[in-house]
C-alpha positions as CSV (number, residue, x, y, z in Angstrom):
1,M,0.0,0.0,0.0
2,D,1.1,3.6,-0.6
3,I,0.9,5.0,2.8
4,E,2.4,8.0,4.5
5,V,2.2,8.1,8.3
6,S,1.7,11.0,10.6
7,S,4.7,12.2,12.5
8,G,5.0,12.8,16.3
9,V,2.5,11.7,18.8
10,N,-0.4,13.8,17.6
11,R,-2.4,11.5,15.4
12,A,-5.1,14.1,14.4
13,V,-5.2,15.0,10.8
14,P,-4.0,18.6,10.4
15,K,-6.3,21.1,8.7
16,L,-5.7,21.7,5.0
17,Q,-3.9,25.0,4.2
18,D,-5.7,27.2,1.6
19,P,-3.8,27.4,-1.7
20,P,-2.8,30.8,-3.2
21,A,-5.6,32.6,-5.1
22,K,-3.8,31.9,-8.4
23,E,-3.7,28.2,-7.7
24,K,-7.4,28.2,-6.7
25,H,-8.3,29.9,-10.0
26,E,-6.3,27.5,-12.1
27,S,-7.7,24.5,-10.3
28,R,-11.2,25.7,-10.8
29,R,-10.6,26.2,-14.5
30,R,-9.3,22.7,-14.8
31,R,-12.4,21.3,-13.1
32,V,-14.8,23.2,-15.4
33,L,-12.9,21.9,-18.5
34,L,-12.9,18.4,-17.1
35,A,-16.6,18.5,-16.3
36,A,-17.5,19.9,-19.8
37,G,-15.4,17.1,-21.5
38,L,-17.1,14.4,-19.5
39,V,-20.6,15.7,-20.3
40,A,-19.6,15.8,-24.0
41,L,-18.5,12.2,-23.8
42,V,-21.9,11.2,-22.4
43,L,-23.8,13.0,-25.2
44,L,-21.6,11.4,-27.8
45,A,-22.3,7.9,-26.3
46,F,-26.1,8.6,-26.2
47,F,-26.3,9.5,-29.9
48,V,-23.8,7.1,-31.3
49,L,-24.0,4.0,-29.1
50,G,-27.5,4.1,-27.7
51,R,-29.2,4.7,-24.4
52,E,-27.8,1.8,-22.5
53,S,-24.2,2.7,-23.4
54,A,-24.9,6.3,-22.5
55,S,-26.0,5.2,-19.0
56,T,-22.8,3.3,-18.6
57,A,-20.7,6.2,-19.9
58,W,-22.5,8.5,-17.4
59,E,-21.7,6.3,-14.5
60,I,-18.0,6.1,-15.5
61,A,-17.8,9.8,-16.2
62,S,-19.4,10.6,-12.8
63,A,-16.9,8.4,-10.9
64,K,-14.0,10.0,-12.7
65,L,-15.3,13.5,-12.1
66,I,-15.7,12.8,-8.4
67,T,-12.1,11.4,-8.3
68,A,-10.7,14.4,-10.1
69,L,-12.6,16.9,-7.8
70,N,-11.4,15.0,-4.7
71,N,-7.8,15.3,-6.0
72,G,-7.7,18.9,-7.0
73,G,-8.7,18.3,-10.6
74,E,-5.5,16.2,-11.3
75,G,-7.0,12.7,-10.9
76,F,-4.0,11.7,-8.7
77,M,-1.4,13.3,-6.5
78,N,2.3,12.8,-6.8
79,A,4.4,12.0,-3.8
80,P,7.3,14.2,-3.2
81,S,10.7,12.9,-4.3
82,H,13.7,12.7,-2.1
83,G,14.9,16.2,-1.4
84,Q,11.5,17.7,-1.4
85,S,10.0,18.8,1.8
86,A,7.5,16.2,3.0
87,D,6.1,16.8,6.4
88,A,5.0,13.4,7.7
89,G,2.0,14.8,9.5
90,S,0.7,16.9,6.7
91,V,-2.2,16.1,4.4
92,T,-1.7,17.2,0.8
93,E,-4.2,19.5,-0.7
94,G,-7.0,17.6,-2.5
95,T,-6.8,14.5,-0.3
96,A,-10.4,13.5,0.6
97,A,-9.5,10.7,3.0
98,D,-12.2,10.4,5.6
99,E,-12.4,7.5,7.9
100,L,-15.0,5.7,5.8
101,L,-13.0,6.4,2.6
102,G,-15.8,8.3,0.8
103,G,-18.4,5.7,1.6
104,L,-16.3,2.7,0.6
105,L,-16.6,1.3,4.2
106,A,-20.0,0.7,5.8
107,P,-20.7,2.8,8.9
108,G,-21.9,1.4,12.3
109,M,-19.2,-1.2,13.0
110,D,-17.6,-1.5,16.5
111,R,-14.6,0.7,16.6
112,R,-13.0,-1.2,19.4
113,S,-13.1,-4.5,17.6
114,C,-11.1,-3.1,14.6
115,R,-9.1,0.0,15.3
116,S,-7.3,-0.1,11.9
117,R,-10.6,0.3,10.1
118,Y,-11.1,3.8,11.5
119,E,-7.4,4.8,11.9
120,L,-5.7,3.7,8.7
121,H,-6.9,6.7,6.7
122,R,-4.7,8.9,8.8
123,Y,-1.6,7.2,7.4
124,F,-2.5,7.3,3.7
125,K,-0.2,9.4,1.6
126,H,-3.1,10.0,-0.7
127,F,-6.4,8.3,-1.7
128,P,-6.4,8.7,-5.5
129,Y,-9.5,6.7,-6.5
130,A,-12.9,7.7,-5.4
131,P,-15.3,4.7,-5.4
132,S,-18.0,4.9,-8.1
133,R,-21.6,5.2,-7.0
134,Y,-22.3,1.9,-8.6
135,L,-19.5,0.2,-6.6
136,L,-21.0,1.6,-3.4
137,S,-24.4,0.4,-4.2
138,K,-23.1,-3.1,-5.0
139,L,-21.1,-3.2,-1.8
140,R,-24.2,-2.3,0.3
141,A,-26.3,-4.9,-1.5
142,Y,-23.6,-7.5,-1.0
143,E,-23.4,-6.8,2.7
144,S,-27.2,-7.3,3.0
145,L,-26.9,-10.6,1.1
146,H,-24.0,-11.7,3.3
147,R,-26.0,-11.1,6.5
148,Q,-28.8,-13.3,5.1
149,C,-26.5,-16.2,4.0
150,A,-23.6,-16.1,6.5
151,P,-22.7,-19.0,8.8
152,G,-25.3,-19.3,11.6
153,T,-28.3,-18.4,9.5
154,P,-31.1,-20.7,8.3
155,L,-30.2,-20.2,4.7
156,Y,-26.6,-21.2,5.3
157,A,-27.8,-24.4,7.1
158,D,-29.9,-25.2,4.1
159,A,-27.0,-24.7,1.8
160,I,-24.8,-27.0,3.9
161,S,-27.5,-29.6,4.0
162,R,-27.7,-29.5,0.2
163,L,-23.9,-29.8,-0.1
164,K,-23.9,-32.8,2.2
165,S,-26.5,-34.5,0.1
166,G,-24.5,-33.9,-3.0
167,G,-27.3,-32.0,-4.7
168,S,-27.8,-28.5,-6.0
169,A,-30.7,-26.2,-6.4
170,A,-29.9,-25.6,-10.0
171,A,-30.2,-29.4,-10.7
172,A,-33.6,-29.4,-9.0
173,G,-34.8,-26.4,-11.0
174,E,-35.0,-24.2,-7.9
175,E,-33.8,-20.6,-7.5
176,E,-30.8,-20.5,-5.2
177,L,-30.5,-17.2,-3.1
178,C,-27.3,-18.2,-1.3
179,R,-24.4,-19.4,-3.5
180,Y,-20.9,-19.4,-2.1
181,I,-17.3,-19.0,-3.0
182,V,-14.9,-20.3,-0.3
183,W,-11.4,-18.9,-0.3
184,L,-8.6,-21.4,0.6
185,P,-5.1,-20.4,1.7
186,F,-2.2,-20.9,-0.8
187,D,1.4,-19.7,-0.5
188,G,2.6,-16.7,1.6
189,L,0.6,-13.9,3.1
190,G,1.0,-11.5,0.3
191,N,-0.2,-14.0,-2.2
192,R,-3.1,-14.8,0.0
193,M,-4.2,-11.2,0.3
194,L,-4.2,-10.7,-3.5
195,S,-6.2,-13.9,-4.1
196,M,-8.7,-12.8,-1.4
197,A,-9.3,-9.5,-3.2
198,S,-9.7,-11.4,-6.5
199,G,-12.1,-13.9,-5.0
200,F,-14.2,-11.2,-3.4
201,L,-14.4,-9.4,-6.7
202,Y,-15.6,-12.6,-8.3
203,A,-18.2,-12.9,-5.6
204,L,-19.5,-9.3,-6.4
205,L,-19.7,-10.1,-10.1
206,T,-21.5,-13.4,-9.7
207,G,-23.8,-12.8,-6.7
208,R,-22.0,-15.2,-4.4
209,V,-21.2,-15.0,-0.7
210,F,-17.5,-14.8,0.0
211,L,-16.3,-17.0,2.9
212,A,-12.7,-17.4,4.1
213,A,-11.4,-20.7,5.3
214,V,-8.7,-19.2,7.6
215,P,-6.1,-21.6,8.9
216,P,-4.7,-21.3,12.5
217,D,-1.6,-19.6,11.1
218,S,-3.7,-16.6,10.1
219,A,-6.2,-16.4,13.0
220,G,-7.0,-12.8,13.9
221,L,-4.7,-11.3,11.3
222,F,-7.6,-9.4,9.7
223,C,-10.8,-7.9,11.1
224,E,-14.3,-9.0,10.0
225,P,-14.9,-6.9,6.9
226,F,-18.7,-7.1,6.7
227,P,-21.0,-5.4,9.3
228,N,-23.0,-7.5,11.8
229,T,-21.9,-10.9,10.4
230,T,-18.9,-13.1,9.8
231,W,-16.9,-14.1,6.8
232,L,-15.2,-17.0,8.5
233,L,-16.1,-20.5,7.3
234,P,-16.7,-23.0,10.1
235,V,-14.0,-25.4,8.8
236,D,-14.6,-28.1,11.3
237,D,-18.2,-28.6,10.3
238,F,-17.7,-28.2,6.6
239,P,-18.7,-31.3,4.6
240,V,-15.7,-31.3,2.2
241,A,-12.9,-33.3,3.9
242,N,-9.2,-32.3,4.1
243,L,-10.1,-28.8,3.0
244,F,-6.5,-27.4,3.5
245,G,-4.8,-30.4,1.9
246,L,-6.6,-30.7,-1.5
247,G,-3.6,-29.1,-3.3
248,V,-3.2,-28.0,-6.9
249,S,-4.8,-30.9,-8.9
250,P,-7.4,-32.7,-6.9
251,D,-9.9,-35.1,-8.4
252,V,-12.6,-32.5,-7.8
253,S,-10.9,-29.7,-9.8
254,Y,-13.1,-28.1,-12.5
255,T,-10.9,-29.3,-15.3
256,T,-11.0,-32.9,-14.0
257,L,-14.8,-32.7,-13.8
258,I,-14.9,-31.5,-17.4
259,N,-12.6,-34.3,-18.6
260,N,-14.7,-36.9,-16.7
261,N,-18.0,-35.5,-18.1
262,K,-19.2,-34.6,-14.6
263,I,-20.0,-31.1,-15.8
264,S,-20.1,-29.5,-19.2
265,A,-19.5,-26.0,-20.6
266,V,-22.8,-24.2,-21.4
267,V,-22.4,-23.1,-25.0
268,S,-25.8,-21.4,-25.3
269,D,-27.5,-19.6,-22.5
270,A,-30.2,-17.8,-24.4
271,G,-32.7,-18.2,-21.6
272,G,-35.9,-20.2,-21.6
273,G,-34.2,-23.6,-21.7
274,G,-31.4,-22.6,-24.0
275,E,-28.9,-24.7,-22.0
276,S,-29.4,-27.8,-24.2
277,N,-25.9,-29.2,-23.6
278,A,-25.8,-28.7,-19.8
279,T,-25.3,-31.7,-17.6
280,A,-26.6,-31.9,-14.0
281,A,-24.6,-29.5,-11.8
282,P,-22.4,-31.0,-9.1
283,A,-22.7,-29.9,-5.5
284,Y,-19.4,-28.0,-5.7
285,V,-16.4,-27.4,-7.9
286,Y,-12.8,-26.8,-6.9
287,L,-11.0,-24.0,-8.8
288,S,-7.2,-24.4,-8.9
289,L,-6.1,-20.9,-10.0
290,G,-2.5,-20.9,-8.6
291,W,0.5,-20.0,-10.7
292,Q,0.1,-23.3,-12.5
293,L,-3.4,-22.3,-13.7
294,T,-4.7,-25.9,-13.6
295,D,-8.2,-24.7,-14.2
296,R,-7.5,-22.0,-16.9
297,L,-10.8,-22.9,-18.5
298,F,-12.3,-20.7,-15.7
299,F,-11.5,-17.7,-17.9
300,C,-13.8,-18.8,-20.7
301,G,-17.4,-17.5,-20.9
302,E,-19.0,-20.9,-21.6
303,H,-17.3,-22.3,-18.5
304,Q,-18.5,-19.4,-16.4
305,R,-22.0,-20.2,-17.4
306,A,-21.4,-23.8,-16.2
307,I,-19.9,-22.7,-12.9
308,A,-22.8,-20.3,-12.4
309,R,-25.1,-23.4,-12.0
310,V,-23.0,-24.7,-9.0
311,G,-23.9,-23.7,-5.5
312,W,-20.4,-23.9,-3.9
313,V,-17.1,-22.9,-5.5
314,L,-13.9,-23.6,-3.6
315,L,-11.1,-21.2,-4.7
316,Y,-7.5,-22.2,-4.4
317,S,-5.3,-19.4,-5.7
318,D,-2.1,-17.5,-5.0
319,L,-2.7,-14.9,-7.8
320,Y,-4.3,-11.5,-8.3
321,F,-6.4,-12.7,-11.1
322,A,-8.8,-9.8,-11.1
323,P,-7.4,-8.2,-14.4
324,S,-8.1,-11.5,-16.2
325,L,-11.8,-11.2,-15.4
326,Y,-11.9,-8.3,-17.9
327,A,-11.2,-10.9,-20.7
328,I,-14.5,-12.6,-20.0
329,S,-16.3,-10.1,-22.2
330,G,-19.9,-11.3,-22.2
331,E,-20.1,-12.0,-18.5
332,F,-18.0,-9.4,-16.7
333,R,-16.4,-6.7,-18.8
334,D,-19.2,-4.2,-18.8
335,E,-19.9,-4.7,-15.1
336,L,-16.3,-4.2,-14.2
337,R,-16.2,-0.9,-16.2
338,R,-19.2,0.3,-14.2
339,L,-17.6,-0.8,-10.9
340,F,-14.2,0.6,-11.6
341,P,-14.1,3.3,-14.4
342,A,-10.3,3.3,-13.9
343,K,-9.1,-0.2,-14.1
344,E,-6.1,0.4,-11.8
345,A,-8.6,1.4,-9.1
346,A,-9.9,-2.2,-8.6
347,G,-7.1,-3.6,-6.5
348,H,-6.7,-0.3,-4.6
349,L,-10.3,-0.1,-3.5
350,L,-10.9,-3.9,-3.0
351,L,-7.9,-4.2,-0.6
352,R,-8.9,-1.1,1.3
353,Y,-12.4,-2.4,1.7
354,L,-11.7,-6.0,2.5
355,L,-8.5,-6.3,4.5
356,H,-8.0,-4.4,7.8
357,P,-5.2,-5.6,10.2
358,G,-6.5,-7.0,13.5
359,N,-5.9,-5.1,16.7
360,H,-2.9,-7.1,17.7
361,V,-1.1,-6.6,14.4
362,W,-2.2,-2.9,14.2
363,G,-0.6,-2.3,17.6
364,L,2.7,-3.8,16.4
365,V,2.5,-1.6,13.3
366,T,1.7,1.7,15.0
367,R,4.1,1.2,17.9
368,Y,7.0,0.5,15.6
369,Y,6.1,3.4,13.3
370,H,5.9,6.0,16.1
371,A,9.0,4.7,17.8
372,Y,11.3,4.6,14.7
373,L,9.8,6.1,11.6
374,S,7.6,9.0,12.7
375,P,10.3,11.6,13.4
376,A,11.6,11.5,9.8
377,T,10.5,14.0,7.2
378,V,11.0,11.4,4.4
379,R,10.2,7.7,4.7
380,I,11.4,5.1,2.1
381,G,10.4,1.4,2.0
382,I,12.5,-1.2,0.3
383,Q,11.3,-4.8,-0.1
384,I,14.0,-7.2,-1.2
385,R,12.7,-10.6,-2.2
386,M,15.0,-13.5,-3.1
387,F,13.9,-16.8,-4.7
388,G,15.6,-20.1,-4.5
389,F,15.0,-20.9,-8.2
390,G,16.6,-17.7,-9.4
391,S,19.1,-16.5,-6.7
392,I,21.2,-13.5,-7.3
393,P,24.5,-12.9,-5.4
394,A,24.1,-10.4,-2.6
395,D,26.7,-8.1,-4.0
396,D,24.9,-7.9,-7.4
397,M,21.5,-7.3,-5.8
398,Y,22.9,-4.6,-3.6
399,G,24.5,-3.0,-6.6
400,Q,21.2,-3.1,-8.4
401,I,19.4,-1.4,-5.5
402,L,21.9,1.5,-5.5
403,A,21.9,1.8,-9.3
404,C,18.1,2.0,-9.3
405,S,18.1,4.4,-6.5
406,R,20.5,6.8,-8.3
407,Q,18.5,6.6,-11.5
408,E,15.2,7.3,-9.8
409,K,16.6,9.6,-7.0
410,I,15.1,7.5,-4.2
411,L,17.8,7.0,-1.6
412,P,20.0,9.9,-0.3
413,E,23.4,10.0,-1.9
414,T,26.5,9.9,0.4
415,S,29.3,12.4,0.2
416,D,32.6,11.3,-1.3
417,G,34.3,14.5,0.0
418,D,35.1,15.7,3.5
419,D,32.8,14.1,6.0
420,G,33.7,16.7,8.5
421,S,32.5,19.6,6.4
422,A,29.3,17.8,5.6
423,A,28.6,17.1,9.2
424,A,29.3,20.7,10.1
425,T,26.8,21.8,7.5
426,T,24.1,19.7,9.0
427,A,25.0,20.3,12.6
428,G,23.4,23.7,12.7
429,E,20.4,22.9,10.5
430,T,19.0,19.3,10.3
431,K,15.8,20.1,8.4
432,N,15.9,16.9,6.4
433,S,15.9,13.4,7.9
434,T,15.2,10.1,6.2
435,A,14.0,6.8,7.6
436,I,14.6,3.7,5.4
437,L,12.6,0.6,6.2
438,I,13.9,-2.7,4.9
439,A,11.5,-5.6,4.4
440,S,13.5,-8.7,3.8
441,L,14.0,-12.2,5.2
442,Y,17.7,-11.4,5.4
443,A,19.8,-8.9,7.5
444,D,22.6,-8.5,5.0
445,Y,21.1,-5.6,3.0
446,Y,20.0,-3.9,6.2
447,E,23.6,-4.1,7.5
448,R,25.0,-2.8,4.2
449,L,22.7,0.2,4.1
450,R,23.1,1.0,7.7
451,S,26.9,0.9,7.4
452,R,26.7,3.1,4.3
453,Y,24.9,5.9,6.1
454,Y,26.8,5.4,9.4
455,E,30.2,5.6,7.8
456,H,29.5,8.4,5.3
457,A,27.7,11.7,5.5
458,T,24.9,12.4,3.1
459,S,25.5,14.7,0.2
460,A,23.9,18.1,-0.2
461,A,24.4,17.9,-4.0
462,D,21.1,16.0,-4.6
463,G,19.1,18.6,-2.7
464,G,18.9,16.6,0.5
465,G,20.9,19.1,2.4
466,G,23.1,16.5,4.0
467,G,20.4,15.3,6.4
468,W,20.4,12.4,8.8
469,V,19.5,8.9,7.7
470,G,18.2,6.0,9.8
471,V,17.9,2.4,8.5
472,F,15.5,0.0,10.2
473,Q,14.4,-3.6,9.8
474,P,11.6,-5.0,12.0
475,T,12.5,-8.6,11.4
476,H,14.8,-10.9,9.5
477,E,13.9,-14.5,10.0
478,E,16.0,-16.0,7.2
479,V,13.2,-18.3,6.1
480,Q,9.6,-17.8,5.1
481,D,7.6,-19.7,7.7
482,T,4.1,-19.1,6.5
483,G,2.8,-21.9,8.8
484,K,3.4,-19.9,12.0
485,L,1.0,-17.2,13.3
486,E,3.8,-15.0,14.7
487,H,5.6,-15.0,11.4
488,N,2.5,-13.9,9.6
489,R,1.9,-11.2,12.1
490,K,5.3,-9.7,11.4
491,D,4.8,-10.2,7.7
492,L,1.6,-8.2,7.7
């Protein structure tokens, strides 16, 4: 996430400072031009494409206009580069980050049960994408559906009973209100979070209820995202055995069912009995959408129509597959455009809606931040990931980090001249300070960067003014131990 955290102990969001009159006039002029352009787009769509397309264009234009107005007419805000003044506690003009994120989050939830839900907005550098009105309406409708169908409700009990019997409402010709997608854990925490967001988006698109089969190594990492209900699947009572051990290619995967004629793609879905080639729907299907893409047929429209007839979908994925849903043109593309007029907004908004650190993790995060990172005027994060199948020597990786930093002007440069004169320059005026946070399983890169800024003064040549630099690393466990709760807490 792109976050910027408030400095000092005062966590209140400072008031926005009024821009100069000239800037106000220029910003107002840009907004008028933008609004006029978007209205023209809607009129063009109405006369050329038809009424339905015009309605879609209007929703997209409205969402983009709201985003632009929230962000001063620019559509996004640039973070200051190294050497620019960046007060950690300030809120850049145009940021419209309220605690409910412009209506993205539902009101009325218990603040004490999930502090991060109501505090995280204070740490955002900026909130560039306003949620569309259509997305907000879909989320509120989804929350209502989830309350009706969640574990502990009569409708959930009926669905479980049907799953145990091996039947489906579609096979019996009945309308099924509660259909489910069950997320299963796969790979490390970052992969899990991305697949969660993708699975929830699929639930929104297909009218399913999103449930998470959370293993013990992830208990309490995230808050309940939906008001007055739970998203946790009661794993112990679930009829499918060995839920966490089915793996990449089980016998119940969708592709295996297709190959064994247990389910068939629906070529025609014209309504009124148009599914002439459809076989009886199984009680559930297992989607293996990991990096191997065992069930790649999932991304074909005729197979989506077949999956739609199944009451339970088990999702096993370590990917952010949301962008691939745009390729399923007949089923999802238009709906996705209405939900997210800017494609890049999808992951941004979904993650901010769905995943909020639990209170224990949030306490770790905020205490570490205020103890080590808050005093700095500039904060830089570096994640260094090494893979066993493509390892790079530490010297080469470190050299790449420094080369990239110089090219993009990210890290402060060190002085090759007289350290004494550089130190004397900053002794009387230390207006700039930089905190560098290292996220890596290994301590080597932390030690190298710490030594670099300990042994050499920073250079004033890059505009940094020779300020102070601190290098920090919360943890370096050498191995990724996803199966342990404490490891995942630190990872998050």
